[in-house]
C-alpha angles and dihedrals in degrees: 000000000000117000093241106029093164092058092044090051090048091054092048093048092046092050090049090050092053092048091046091049090055096046101036109011096172098054117103090222086082089064090045091056095046092047089049088053091052092046093050093047090047091055090052095047093045094048097046099039095051093080101028098041109018094169094054091045091051093050092050092047093049091048091051092047092049090051091051091044093051094048092045093051092045093052092045094048092046091049092051092046094050095044090053090049102041105017132250100319117167096242092049093047088050090057092057091043091054090052091050090050092055092048089049089057089056090048090052090053091050091052091049092053088051100047106018122191132159098245092045089048091055089052091050092051091051093047092046091050092050093045092046092049094050092045091053090047092051093049090049090049092047088054090051090051095046094051099040092043088067097055118133127233124257110266091224094053113150099174130036113201113201114201115220128246136174123315128226100221104308095337133076114276122231094274093050093043090058090051091051092048090050089052092050090050091055089056094042096059095053117113115266093245092051119099113255117254124253114237117221109195111199126194138099129216116282123215090256096043127095094212140007118286089232091060092048091049093048091053091049092052092047088051088055092054103266111142117238093242090065094055122084118188125215104183104163104074123104100177140029095264091055091044089059099041097044093044092048090054091053093047092048089055096053112049136016115230093017125167116208128203117194119212120205135141116298094246090053098052098091096051092043090053091048093049091047091055092048090050092048092241114148106216139131115232126211131179135236120215120268131206108268090230092056098039097080095049092045092048091051090052091049089048090056090047093051091049088053092050090052094033098128095053091040094053094042095048095042092053088062087064087068090080098061091035092054091046092050091047094053094042096049 
């Protein structure tokens, strides 16, 4: 066993992250590797500075705990606010549950400092490492979402594809309305001598919806002055992957040399871009604004979806963290 396994693991993870960034810059596994590097290095620094530099170790520990506390309280408060506003939906309950989980980690640390014990200490190290790693990953993902959600449309756009979202009765809900308004804004800023864009509205009828999302979007656009011959409906899709594939097929059949811009919510841009690349669909994705109260819950849901898309690499890479975690647990 190397003398400093945490630092060795950090170097290996960092090197893997750099290579992955060069070969597949858009995959979230790059962030996984770099966060594993930071987590491993953090374990080494925390463990070896505790005795030699107790003050520094205390400051770092307090800073990490405050970060977890702030994020936990924010998730819990946001979950409670949204459940009170929209009812007990699964995604909203999950937001509050994630906040409670982070606060439970802090409670576990408080109990350990009160009662001590080697076996309990090993458990606390493992839980802290897992919580720290996931927190870093979520913050990295939130940064991805924030930056990519503010991308701008291609100036030569010929088609604007609007991805569906939930309806409010037979009309677009707030989330979908913002996407439609973003699509209209793309068309509105075009030069007067430039051909108007064609709108492709994409969304089937959900089990709890009275009509297809495509029909509701088409009616909304017509009500905002868009002529019917500039609206193409795709009303079969039930998920983002189908939105992209079915819409691409419609666009390919309309105009040669087209350039498509996809409009979705800002928090959904990264996953949409990733799914488009996996499906071989050449599009540019831009985001519509989201209510600040809903953004955190939606980003957490997208985070879980991205982890599921990259689940094999995430599980495989994260298991490698067990070596430095186990070493730190038995040493400290």
